[in-house]
N, C-alpha and C positions, 0 to 999 in steps of 0.2 A: 272521863276521858273523852277527847275528841276524835272524830273518825270521818273519812270520806270512804266512798265505796270504791272497791278495786278487786282484783283477781283474789283468788282463795290458794293459790300455791306459788310459792317462790321458785325460780330457776336461777341457777348460777353456774359460772364457769370455773373450772377447777383447773389450775396447774400441776399436775401430779407428779412433776420431777422435771430434767433438762430433756425436753422433747421438742421435736418439731411442731410447727402450729397446727398441724393436723392431730396431734396427741393430745390437746386439750380437750378435756370431758365437760360433761354436763351432768349437773346434780338436782334434784326436784325435791323439794320437801314443803312443811307448811309454814305458813308465813309468821313469823315471831311476834310474840307481843312485847309492845314497849315498857321497858322498866322505869324506875324512879329517875325522872330527869331526861328521859329518852324519847325518841320519836321514830317511827317507823314510816320510809319515804319509800314511794313508788318510783323507781327510777324511769326516767324518760330519756337520759342520755348518758353514756359514759365514753370513754374514748381510748384510743392505743396511744400510750406516751412512750417515750423512749426509755423510760424505768422498766416498762413490762418485756421490752425487748431483750434488755440487759437480764432482767429476772428469769425469763425463759431459758437463757443459757447459764444461768447461774452465776451471774457476774455481776450483780446489783451489789453494790457497796454495804447496804445494808440488808442483805439478803435475807429474807424471811424463810423459815424451814419447809419443805414440801411436806404434804400439799397443801397449798392456800389458794384462793380465790384473789386473781390479781383486780387491778382497778384504781387507778390513782385518784380519781377524782370522778364527782357524778353531779347530776343535776335531775331533781324530780320533784315530785308532789308530796308533801306531807300527808300520810295515810291516816295514821294513828299517832295519839300523844298519851306519854304514860304520866303517872302521877307527878305532880311538881311542875308540869309544863302547860302553859295558858293552852286550852282547849282551842283556841281561835287560831291557834297555827297550822291547825289540818285545814287542808285545803290549798294552801300556800305553796309556791314555788321557791325551793331553795338550791343552794349549791353547797358542796362541802368537799374538802380535801381531806382523804380517807387513807392513802399511801398504797393500801390494799382492801378488797372487799368490793369495788365498785362494779364488776362485771356480773351484776346480778339485775334480778328484776325488781327485788326489794331489799333495803338495806336499813339496819338499827343504827341510830346516831345518837351521840349525846345531843340534847337541843341546842348546848351552847355551841356546838360546832358547825350547825345549820346558818347559812348566809343567805338572806333573803334576796330573790331576784326579782329586780324592778318589773312592774307589770309592763306587758308588751315585748318582753324581749324572749326570743325564741330559746325552746330548752337546749337545742342542739349548738345554735351560736353561743349561749352562755357556755356551754360545757368547754368550748374550744378555749376559753379564757379564764378557765379555774388554775390549774396549776402554773400552765404557761402565763398566764395574766398577773397571778400573783409573784411568779418568780421575775418576770419583766420588770414589773412596778419597783418591787422590793430592790432588785439588782440597780437599777437606774435612779431611783430616788432615795433610797434609803442608804446604798454604798457608794455608788459613784458620784451623785449630786454634782452634776456638771450644769456649769451656769449657762445660760442662753447664748446663742452663738459660738458655743464650744462644738469641737468635732471628735465623733466616736467613732470606732472600729467594733462592727459586730460580726462576728464568725457564723457561718450557718444563718444568713439572714433571711432565708425563705423558709427555714424550720418553725417548729410551733413556737418556741419561745422566741425566736429572732424576730419572727413577723409580728407580733405583739410589740417587741422592744422596739424594732424600728419605727414604728406608728408612733408609740408612746415617747419617743426622742424627738421625733418631727414635731409633734403637739408642742413639745417642749421648748423648741426652736434651735434645735440643735442639728448641725451637719452631720449626715451619717454616710459612711464607707461600709460597704456590707460583701462580704464574700459569698459564693454561691456559684454552682454551675452556669454555664451559659444560658441553658435553657430559662431560667429564671430571671436573667437581667431585666427584660423588657418589664415584667411585674414589679421589680424593685424600683426601676426607674419612675413608674407610675405613682410610688409612694415617696419618691423624691429622695432615694438612695443612689449614691455612685457605686455602682455593682464593678467587684472584682472577681475573675473567673481563678478560684483555688486549684483549678485542675491543669490549667494551662500557662497561667501567670506566676511569675515570682512576686508572692503576695507582699513580703517585706519591702522589696524595691519598689513596688508600685504605691503601696501606702506611703511610704516615704516621698514619693514623687507627688502625691496628693495632698499631702500634709509635711513639709519639709520640716517643721518645727515639732515633730511629734503629734498625737493624738491625745485629748483628755482623758479618755477612758478607752479601754478595750475590754468585750465581753466575750470569753473564750470558754467554748463548751467541747473543745476537741481533745486538750490535754496534750501529753507527750511533748515534743518539740515544740509544737505550735505555742505553749504557754511561754516558753524561752523567747521565741520571736515576737510575742504580744507585750511582754515586759520592757523589750529593747524599743518597741516602738512609741513608749508613752512619753510625753512632752514632760518637763518639768512639773511637778505637781499632780502628774496623772494618776489615775487610779486602774490597775488591773483587776477585773472580776472574773476569776475561773469558777466554771460551774459545771464542770462534768469532765469525763476522760473517753469520748466519742470513738476517739482513734482506737481503743483498746476493746472494743465492744466484741469483737471475734477473736480477740487473745485467748490464750490457756494459761495456766499458772494463778497465781494469787489476785483475787477479785480487789482485795485492799490496795495492794502495793500501787498501782497508779494512782489514785487519790492521795496515799501517804507520801508520794513522791512530790506532788503537788503541794501538799501541806506543808513539806520541808523547805520547798524552794520559797513559799509563800513566808514562810516566818524567817528565812534567811534575808530575804529581800528586805524585808521590812524592819529588818536590825540593822541595815546597811545604812550609812550616812546620805542619806537622800531623801528629796523631797516626794519622793513617788510612793505609792502606798498598793499593796496586793491583798487579796481576800480571796477565800475558797467559799462561795456562797453555797449554802445548803437551806432550803426553805425551812426545814424542821429545827434547826440550829436555835430560832428564836424560843423554843421552848425553855431553854436554860433561864429566860426571864421569868418562867413561872406559866402555869398554864391558862390563867385569866387575862394576863397581860399578851401571851401569844395569840390567844384566840380574839381579844381586841383588835391587834393591830393587823390580823389576819383579814378579819370582817371587815375593818376599815380600808384595808387596801384593796380587798377585793370589790367593795362597793364602788370605790374611786375607777377602776378599771372598767366596770359596768356603765358608770357614768360617761367616761369617755367612749364607749361604744355607742351610748345613747346621744352623743353630741357628735358623732361621725368621726370623731376622731383615729377610732379604731374600727376596723372591720374584723368579723369573725371570718376565719378562711378555713371552711369545710372541705377537705380532699374528697371525701365520699360519707354517705349516710349509709350505713349497713345494718341489717338484723343481728341482734348479738348471736344468734343461730349460725350466722356466717362469720364468727370470730377467728377461725383459722384462714380464711380468705382476707379478712380484715386486716389482720397481724403480718401476713406476708405483704399486702399493699403498702402497710405503713412503714414495714422494713424494706422495702425496694429503691427508695431514696429517689422515685420517679414521681412524687406528689407532692404538690404545695397545700399547706395547711394540715389540720388534724383529721384522720379517719376516726369518725364518730360511731359508736355502736348505740342500736335502739332497741332496748330490750322489749318494749311494747308491741315490736312486730310479730312478736310470738305469740302463739294461742294460749 
């Protein structure tokens, strides 16, 4: 079994139920041993995603039962390797998509789920591109597949996924219209995006003025009424990719219903006799392909995103780097809607 030196205690954040950020708890225990085909990773960076904001409210579509350790993705160094894993993997920096469990100082992974991070890429920068980068890459290149020269609309263009998506789109030769509040417009213009203020402008009218023939793809994380407007803005042959229901984050009632309504609309639209297409994107849906194929595709796509970072086509937008011990403050900051980029948690700032 391979290993590198590290701390002797695991620290993790527990979400005990529907609580305010200050209700998050810390738990300490011994570092687990890597089993067959597994590795133990010393986490260097994890982050606050929209998923955790929904989970805290019990509003995530695929809500885990309380209590659990949140944390959708992570980047860290392999501390130890279990039987059946190449010992020389120890000491390498890897990234992983885990859905839950990332808010910890150490995490046990199947070695097959670890994607190597290129040398010279900072852990926090890499972390901003794991779930956000995979989501953006797969929606753009595996779902929408817009040809160079096409025009797309990205809702929440300043958000975690949106920021990566617009940069990947510009690198692919696409024109991008992006919705965001006014304070983010200058930053979007620097990325080559035409910004639209969703708070003060009539978004459908503004987009029609910018793209009279319709847009080739819309990427919509808002849900609700926005999905219908997005569908109507498509050009013939265009693609709608819906990937969330952010508009319902603070609602009560069924957490499944907002997504089920979108899925129903997607089914109906695709059944209509027209040349447009609609998808509801879920990064985990690819598991239906089989575990090995899902892992291979995820690894390939994340590697492409890291290469785009190295080429300077994508920048890692870090809103703040905060110790894991400040997780309550970090969650409030992420939920405030005042920051651009991702709030990154650094477990190793702890004793």
